[in-house]
C-alpha positions in Angstrom: 88.8 89.9 83.9 89.4 90.1 88.3 91.8 89.5 90.5 91.8 85.9 89.7 91.7 85.8 86.2 94.7 87.9 86.1 96.6 85.0 89.6 95.7 82.8 86.2 97.4 84.8 84.0 100.2 85.0 86.1 100.4 81.3 87.2 100.6 80.3 83.6 103.2 82.6 82.3 105.6 82.9 84.6 104.7 79.0 85.2 104.2 79.2 88.6 102.0 78.1 91.3 98.8 79.8 91.2 99.6 80.2 95.1 102.8 82.0 94.5 101.1 84.5 91.7 98.5 85.3 94.1 100.6 86.4 96.5 102.9 88.7 93.9 100.1 90.6 93.5 99.1 90.4 97.0 102.2 91.9 97.7 102.4 94.8 94.8 98.9 95.4 95.7 100.0 96.2 99.7 103.6 97.8 98.9 101.0 100.4 96.5 98.1 101.1 99.0 101.2 101.3 101.3 103.4 104.1 99.4 100.6 105.4 98.6 99.0 105.5 102.1 102.5 107.0 103.4 101.8 110.1 100.6 104.4 108.9 98.1 103.8 108.9 94.3 103.6 105.0 92.9 104.7 105.4 89.1 104.3 102.4 87.3 106.6 103.6 84.0 105.0 102.9 80.4 101.9 102.1 82.9 101.5 104.8 84.8 101.0 106.7 89.1 99.1 105.9 92.0 99.4 108.5 93.8 96.9 111.1 96.6 94.8 113.2 96.5 93.2 116.0 98.9 89.2 116.9 98.6 88.3 119.7 99.6 85.6 120.6 102.1 82.3 120.7 100.4 77.8 120.7 101.3 76.4 118.2 100.6 72.6 116.5 100.0 70.5 113.9 101.7 68.7 112.7 98.6 66.4 110.9 101.1 65.6 113.9 102.9 67.1 116.4 100.4 68.6 117.8 103.8 72.4 119.5 103.3 74.8 118.0 104.9 78.7 119.2 105.6 81.1 116.4 103.4 84.5 117.4 105.3 88.1 117.9 104.0 89.8 114.0 102.4 92.4 112.1 101.1 91.3 109.9 98.4 93.3 107.5 95.9 93.8 108.0 92.6 95.6 107.4 89.1 96.8 108.7 86.2 98.1 106.8 83.2 101.0 106.8 81.4 101.2 107.5 77.7 102.0 103.7 77.0 98.3 102.8 78.0 96.8 106.3 76.8 97.8 104.7 73.5 96.8 101.4 73.7 93.7 102.2 74.7 93.2 105.0 72.1 
C-alpha cells in the first residue's frame, strides 16, 4: 500500500475529500518527523514508537574500488512496533 492508497482509504472511511485526507496525512507525518528530529519519542499506543538513534562512527569500503573510508557518527530514525501491532502481523 502506498501513500495514495492510504489517502483513498482515509477519504472513504471518513467521508472527506481526498484533498482533505492528504492534508491530514501530510500534517501527521510532518509532526512525527519534526518531533523525532528534535529527539522526542513519538508513541502511538498499540501501533509503535518512532525515535532517534545514534550510530557510531565506523569504517566502510567503497564497493567499486575496495578503498577503506570513514563513515562518521550520525543519527538515524527508528521504529519499534507495539505489542498490538506485533500480534496482528504475527
